C-alpha positions in Angstrom: -11.2 -27.8 92.7 -8.4 -25.2 93.0 -6.1 -27.6 91.1 -8.6 -27.6 88.3 -8.9 -23.7 88.2 -5.1 -23.4 88.3 -4.9 -25.7 85.3 -7.6 -23.8 83.4 -5.9 -20.5 83.9 -2.4 -21.9 82.8 -4.1 -23.4 79.7 -5.9 -20.0 78.7 -2.6 -18.0 79.4 -0.6 -20.6 77.0 -3.2 -20.1 74.3 -2.9 -16.4 74.6 0.9 -16.5 74.3 0.7 -18.7 71.3 -1.8 -16.7 69.6 0.2 -13.5 70.3 3.3 -15.3 69.0 1.7 -16.4 65.8 0.4 -12.7 65.2 3.9 -11.2 65.8 5.4 -13.9 63.6 3.2 -12.9 60.6 4.0 -9.3 61.1 7.7 -9.7 61.2 7.9 -12.0 58.0 5.7 -9.8 55.8 8.1 -9.2 52.9 9.1 -5.7 51.9 9.6 -4.8 48.2 13.2 -5.6 47.3 15.6 -2.8 46.5 16.5 -2.7 42.9 13.4 -4.1 41.6 13.1 -3.8 37.8 11.0 -0.9 36.5 9.0 -0.8 33.4 10.3 1.5 30.6 7.9 4.6 30.4 7.6 6.2 26.7 6.4 9.7 25.9 6.6 11.0 22.3 8.0 14.4 21.6 7.0 14.1 18.1 5.7 17.1 15.9 4.6 15.2 12.7 2.1 12.4 12.3 1.2 9.4 10.4 1.2 9.4 6.5 2.3 13.1 6.5 -1.4 14.2 6.6 -0.6 17.1 9.2 1.5 18.3 11.9 0.7 18.5 15.5 2.4 18.8 19.1 -0.7 17.6 20.9 0.0 14.3 22.5 -3.6 12.9 21.9 -3.6 13.9 18.2 0.0 12.3 17.6 -0.9 9.2 19.7 -4.0 8.5 17.6 -2.2 9.2 14.4 0.6 6.7 15.1 -1.3 4.2 17.1 1.9 2.0 17.7 5.7 2.5 17.9 8.4 -0.2 18.3 10.8 0.5 21.2 14.4 -1.0 21.8 16.9 -1.1 24.6 20.6 -1.8 24.5 23.1 -2.1 27.4 26.1 -4.3 28.1 24.3 -7.3 30.0 20.8 -6.5 31.0 19.4 -5.4 27.6 21.8 -7.3 25.3 20.2 -10.8 24.3 17.0 -10.3 26.0 14.8 -7.6 27.7 15.3 -5.3 24.8 12.2 -4.9 22.7 8.6 -3.8 23.3 5.8 -2.2 21.2 4.0 0.7 22.8 0.4 1.7 21.7 -1.5 4.9 22.3 -4.3 4.2 24.9 -7.3 6.1 23.7 -8.9 6.3 27.1 -9.4 9.8 28.6 -6.3 9.4 30.5 -4.2 8.7 27.1 -0.7 7.6 27.3 1.7 5.3 25.7 1.1 1.6 27.0 2.7 -1.6 26.3 0.9 -3.6 23.5 1.5 -7.3 23.8 3.7 -9.5 26.1 7.2 -8.0 25.5 8.3 -5.4 27.8 11.5 -3.6 28.7 12.2 -3.8 32.4 15.0 -1.4 33.6 17.6 -2.0 36.1 20.5 0.1 37.6 22.3 -0.4 34.3 21.9 2.5 31.9 20.1 1.5 28.6 20.3 3.4 25.3 16.7 3.6 23.7 15.8 3.4 20.0 12.5 3.7 18.3 10.6 3.5 14.9 7.5 3.9 13.4 5.5 1.7 12.2 5.8 -1.1 14.7 4.1 -3.5 12.2 4.2 -4.2 8.6 1.8 -2.0 6.7 -0.9 -2.9 4.3 -1.4 -1.1 1.1 -4.6 0.5 2.6 -2.7 2.1 5.3 -3.7 -0.3 8.3 -1.2 -2.3 10.2 -0.7 -6.0 10.0 -0.6 -6.7 13.7 0.3 -10.3 13.2 3.6 -9.2 11.7 6.0 -7.0 13.7 8.4 -4.9 11.9 11.7 -5.8 13.6 15.4 -5.6 12.7 16.7 -8.2 10.3 19.8 -9.0 12.6 19.6 -10.6 15.8 19.8 -8.9 19.1 21.5 -6.9 20.6 19.9 -4.0 18.9 22.0 -1.1 18.2 22.0 2.0 16.0 23.1 0.3 12.9 20.5 -2.4 13.3 18.2 -2.2 10.2 14.5 -2.7 9.5 13.3 -3.4 5.9 11.3 -0.3 4.4 9.9 0.3 1.0 8.3 3.1 -0.9 4.8 2.9 -2.5 4.4 3.3 -6.3 0.8 2.1 -6.8 -1.5 -0.8 -6.0 -2.1 -3.0 -9.2 -5.3 -4.5 -7.4 -7.0 -1.7 -5.6 -7.0 1.7 -7.0 -8.3 3.3 -3.8 -5.0 2.5 -2.2 -3.1 4.9 -4.2 -6.0 7.5 -4.7 -5.3 10.7 -2.8 -8.4 12.0 -1.0 -8.1 15.9 -1.2 -8.0 17.8 2.1 -8.6 21.6 2.6 -4.9 22.2 2.5 -4.6 25.4 0.4 -2.7 28.4 1.8 -5.6 30.5 1.0 -9.4 29.8 1.3 -11.8 30.4 -1.6 -12.1 34.1 -0.5 -8.3 34.6 -0.5 -8.0 34.7 3.3 -5.2 32.7 5.3 -6.4 29.1 5.4 -5.4 28.8 9.2 -7.0 25.3 9.7 -5.7 23.7 6.7 -2.6 25.2 5.7 -0.2 22.7 7.5 -1.9 19.7 6.1 -0.4 17.5 3.5 -2.4 14.8 1.2 -0.9 11.5 0.5 -2.4 8.3 -0.5 -3.3 5.4 2.1 -0.5 3.3 0.7 2.4 5.9 1.5 4.2 4.7 4.7 5.7 7.6 6.6 8.7 5.7 8.2 10.1 7.5 11.3 12.9 7.0 13.8 13.6 8.4 17.2 16.4 11.1 16.9 19.6 9.7 18.5 21.8 12.9 17.9 21.5 13.4 21.7 21.6 10.0 23.4 18.2 8.7 24.8 18.9 6.6 27.8 16.8 5.2 31.0 17.5 3.4 34.2 15.2 1.9 36.9 15.6 5.3 38.7 15.0 7.4 35.6 12.6 5.2 33.5 10.5 8.0 31.5 11.9 8.8 28.0 10.8 11.3 25.5 11.2 10.1 21.8 11.6 13.0 19.3 10.5 11.2 16.1 11.7 12.3 12.6 10.8 11.3 9.1 13.0 9.0 7.3 11.7 9.7 3.8 11.5 12.7 1.6 8.2 14.2 0.2 7.6 15.4 -3.2 4.4 17.5 -3.5 2.6 19.2 -6.3 -0.1 21.9 -6.8 -1.2 23.1 -10.0 -3.4 26.2 -11.1 -4.8 27.7 -14.4 -3.0 31.0 -15.0 -6.3 32.3 -16.9 -5.2 31.5 -20.4 -6.2 27.8 -20.4 -10.0 27.4 -21.5 -10.8 23.9 -20.7 -12.5 22.9 -17.5 -9.3 22.0 -15.8 -10.2 18.8 -13.8 -7.2 17.0 -12.4 -7.6 13.3 -12.1 -4.2 11.6 -11.9 -0.5 12.6 -11.2 2.5 10.4 -12.2 6.2 10.8 -11.3 8.5 8.8 -13.4 12.1 8.8 -14.9 12.2 10.3 -18.5 14.5 7.5 -19.8 16.0 4.4 -18.4 17.8 6.3 -15.6 17.4 5.8 -11.9 17.2 9.5 -10.7 13.9 8.7 -9.3 15.2 5.7 -7.2 13.3 3.2 -5.0 16.4 1.0 -4.3 16.3 -2.9 -4.6 16.6 -3.6 -0.9 16.0 -0.3 0.9 16.4 -0.3 4.9 16.5 2.0 7.7 18.7 1.8 10.6 17.5 2.6 14.1 19.6 5.6 14.0 17.6 6.9 11.0 20.4 6.2 8.2 18.9 4.9 5.1 20.6 2.0 3.1 19.1 1.7 -0.5 20.9 -1.1 -2.2 21.4 -1.1 -5.9 19.5 1.6 -7.6 16.2 0.8 -9.2 13.9 3.0 -11.2 10.6 4.0 -9.6 7.2 5.2 -11.2 4.6 6.6 -8.9 0.9 6.9 -10.0 -1.6 8.8 -7.8 -5.2 9.2 -8.7 -7.1 12.2 -7.2 -10.4 11.5 -5.3 -13.8 12.0 -6.8 -14.3 15.5 -5.2 -14.4 18.5 -7.8 -10.5 18.9 -8.1 -10.9 21.6 -10.9 -7.8 23.8 -10.9 -8.3 27.2 -9.5 -8.2 29.7 -12.4 -6.5 33.1 -12.2 -9.2 35.8 -12.7 -6.6 38.0 -14.2 -3.3 37.4 -15.9 -1.3 39.8 -13.8 1.1 38.7 -11.2 -1.2 39.3 -8.2 -3.9 37.1 -9.9 -1.7 34.3 -10.6 -0.2 34.2 -7.0 -3.6 34.3 -5.5 -4.7 31.3 -7.8 -1.8 29.1 -6.6 -2.0 29.9 -3.1 -5.6 28.7 -3.2 -4.6 25.5 -4.8 -4.5 22.2 -3.0 -1.5 20.2 -2.6 -0.9 16.5 -3.2 2.3 14.5 -2.0 4.3 11.2 -2.7 6.8 9.8 -0.2 10.1 8.9 -1.9 13.5 7.8 -1.0 16.0 10.6 -0.2 19.2 11.4 -1.9 20.8 11.6 1.6 19.8 11.7 5.2 19.2 15.1 7.0 22.4 16.9 8.2 24.7 14.7 6.2 27.3 16.2 3.9 26.9 13.9 0.8 27.0 15.1 -2.7 24.0 16.7 -4.6 21.3 14.4 -5.7 20.7 13.1 -9.2 19.9 15.6 -11.9 16.3 16.1 -11.5 15.5 17.4 -15.0 15.5 13.6 -16.0 12.3 13.2 -13.8 9.1 13.9 -15.3 5.8 14.9 -13.8 2.7 14.0 -15.8 -0.8 15.5 -14.9 -3.9 14.2 -16.4 -6.3 17.3 -16.9 -9.5 16.9 -18.8 -8.5 13.5 -20.0 -5.2 14.8 -21.3 -1.9 14.0 -20.1 0.5 17.0 -19.9 4.3 16.2 -19.1 7.0 18.5 -17.8 10.4 17.9 -16.5 11.4 18.9 -12.9 13.9 21.6 -12.8 17.6 20.7 -12.1 18.0 23.2 -9.2 20.9 21.2 -7.7 18.7 20.5 -4.6 19.2 17.4 -2.9 16.2 15.5 -1.6 17.0 15.1 2.1 15.1 13.2 4.9 12.3 14.9 6.6 11.9 17.6 3.7 9.0 18.4 1.6 9.7 19.8 -2.0 6.5 21.4 -3.3 6.6 22.1 -7.0 4.0 24.6 -8.3 2.7 23.7 -11.8 1.1 26.4 -14.1 -1.3 25.4 -16.7 -1.7 27.8 -19.6 -2.9 27.8 -23.2 0.6 26.9 -24.1 0.8 23.9 -21.7 2.3 23.0 -18.3 5.3 24.3 -16.7 7.0 24.3 -13.1 7.0 27.8 -11.7 8.5 27.3 -8.3 9.9 24.6 -5.9 9.5 25.1 -2.2 11.4 23.3 0.3 10.9 22.8 4.2 10.6 20.4 7.1 7.4 18.7 6.0 6.0 22.1 5.3 6.4 24.4 2.4 9.0 26.9 1.3 10.0 28.3 -2.3 13.1 27.1 -4.0 12.8 27.8 -7.7 10.7 28.9 -10.6 7.2 27.4 -11.5 7.0 24.6 -14.2 4.9 25.0 -17.4 2.3 22.3 -18.3 2.7 21.3 -21.7 
């Protein structure tokens, strides 16, 4: 009997030892996260200007919703050379809004410093302003992606099939409201057609870099194109209704002062390559709202100033003569470029003034047009970074 008890005790003790050994073994072999594990690149946008040049904003949610998606690239000697170098980020519309990876491509950072590039749009765009998410807009050359890698771009002249795509829907973007007060909510807005694509690039004047220990980058996006905008008013001497229905911008002869290029492209560093010059003609219809030109109540200077400040603005995105900050020569003579306004069913044509101004990336050139009993004229030109400043005299509508 004693012998049987001894055997039972021995057996129980052995089981306890084995169980303890199994538990200890499981604890000791549990793997810890390996040092130097790749980390996903985190993107933030320090952008100040939004899609289709509709408005400016520094609010992250406004910017994210407007852009929807951006393409991001990484480059380094080995880890981000042939692979691990491209991703699309989309704006998360949830309450916790942020830029998140869109699709299977991602950039995983290591200890190697990667230089970061980005552009908008991430996809090819349709004429109605929507993205074709089945067709990514990527560099025409193979990786590695560097500053001089290029994506194909284009300017939008008009849509011969769907007029709505080159129709500008007016927005309340006059500098003054109907009562002559500052239009605080609408002054910074700019109206363009759905087909206009506001190509942007991440500023690389200061290198944007990331590593696994510093994975967050802020992308300061800049406009790659120039904008040409117009506002028109009645100086009080034109006695018709003054209903504006169409704007055209075109060369006055067979020249190419207004140039769309034959194979325009944008480098990831923002430099534009136009190819051989080619004449462009832009057509914009004005929406069905009542776009009757504001009429000056008096013919004195104050009355005319208030009338044009109460007038809405309409913009067209064009290829610039040169990129911002470059020291190139002045642009082509703008006096060989005509603007044609259809008012009350009649076409009024006037030439742009040759102010010597060069159309530069990211700048908006606002031409003020005056309609009078004698016709149409340009009375001033204003230049700013996607806003408006004066740089010339008004144009007569004739």
